[in-house]
N, C-alpha and C positions, 0 to 999 in steps of 0.2 A: 230818500225815497226808494221804494222798491223798484227794481229794474223791470219787473213784470208789468205788462200793459193789459193784462187780463182783467175783466170786470170782477167785482166781488160777487160771490154766489151766496144763496141763502144759508148754506152750511158754514160760511165764514162769520156769521153773526151769532151772538153779539160781539162787536169789536171791543177791545179793552185797551187801556193805556198803561204804560210803564214809564213814568217820567215824561219825557217829550215824545216817546215812541208810541205809535198806534199799531196795535197788533190784531191779527185775525184770531178767531177762536182756537186755531191750532198753534198759536204762538208765533207764527211767522209775521215779521214786521211789514207793514204796508206804507207807512209814512212817518216822517219826523216833523214835529211842529216847532214853532219858535220857543215855546215854553210849555210846561206841564198844564197850565190852565187852558191854553189854546187846544192842546191835544185832547184834554177831557171834553171840551166843548164840541170839537169836531167828532169825536167818538160818539157822544150823546146824540148829536144830530144825525149821524149815519145810522145809529141804532133805531132812532125814532122814525126815520124815513123808511127803513126796511120793515119795521113793525106796521107802519101804515100801508106799505105796498102789499104785505102778506094779508092784512085785514081786507084790503080792497079786492084781492084775488078771491078770497073766500066769500065775499058778499056779492060778487058778480054772478 
């Protein structure tokens, strides 16, 4: 896991995976998962959540 405790920012999205590693848009790693399938699932959920948050921001 990353040692940074800072929350992800909109510029960090979409997050991507490289094997077990989840990375921000700039390529910096943010977490390691148990296996590539879990990493892909977590990344997809993070990206979906951020997309919903952005959509809600514009619809308010």
